[in-house]
N, C-alpha and C positions, 0 to 999 in steps of 0.2 A: 325278455318277454314283456310285451306291453301289458300294462294293467291300469285299472282305474278304480277308485274308491268313491262310493256314492251313498247317500242316505236315501232309503226307500220312502217315497212320498205317499204311496197309496194308503188310504185310510185303514185297510184291512191287511196291509203288508202284501207279501207275495203269496196270496191264497186264492183259490178258485179262478175267477175271471182274470185278475191281473197276472197271475202266474201263467195262465194259458196264453195270453197275449204276448207276454215276455218270452216264453219258450218258443212260440211261433216265429217271433222276430229273430231270436238267437239261432234258430234252425236255418235261416237264410244266410247267415254269416259264412264267408268263404273258408273259414277255419273254425275248429272247435273252440267254444268259449266255456270257461270254467267259472262258476259262481261260488264264491266262498262267503259263508255267513260269519257273523261276529263270533260265533262259537268255535270257528276254525274248521267246521265241516264243509266239504265241497261237493259240488255236483255238476254234471254236464248241464249247461244252461238251456240246451235244446230239449232236455228231457223234462216234461211236465211233472212226472212222478219224482224225479230227482229234485226239482225246485221245490215242490210241495213238501218233500221230506225234510228240507232244511228248516221249515217253520219260521220263516223270516217275517218279522212284524213291522208295523209302521214305525218309522224313525230309526230303524236298525241300519247300521253302517255295514255295507257289503263290498266285496272286492270282485271285480271282473278281470279275467286274464285270458289272453289268447296269444297265439303265435302263428306267424306266417303272413303271406301276402294278404292285404286287406284287413289285418287285425285291428289296426288303429281306428279305421273308419267304422268297423263293426262295433268296437267297444264304445266309441263316441255315440253312435246311434242308440245303443242299449242303455248307456248312462242317461241320455236325454229322456228315454222312455221311463226309467226308474225315478226320474225327478218330477214326473207328472203323476197325478192321481188317476191311475188307470181305471178305477171304478167309474169315473165320470165320462169315459169314452165309449 
C-alpha cells in the first residue's frame, strides 16, 4: 500500500479552510485516502469532519495512504498540498 509522510505547513494546521480544501482534493482521488495523525488516529481524508476530528496542528507529521490505481499520483498531489500554507490560497 503506497503511503507518504509529510509535515503540515498550514499555519493553523488542518482546521477550517485548509481542512476543507484538503478534503475536497482527497475526494477527487480515484481511491480512498486515509489520513493518519501523529497520535495514530486515522480518518478518511475525503471527510471534512473526519479530518477536523484528528485535530492536526501546524508542524505535525501526518501519513497519507491509499491503495489501487492512481494511488501514487493522488498521494503525491495531496502531499504537495499539505506542504503549502493553505490559509494563503
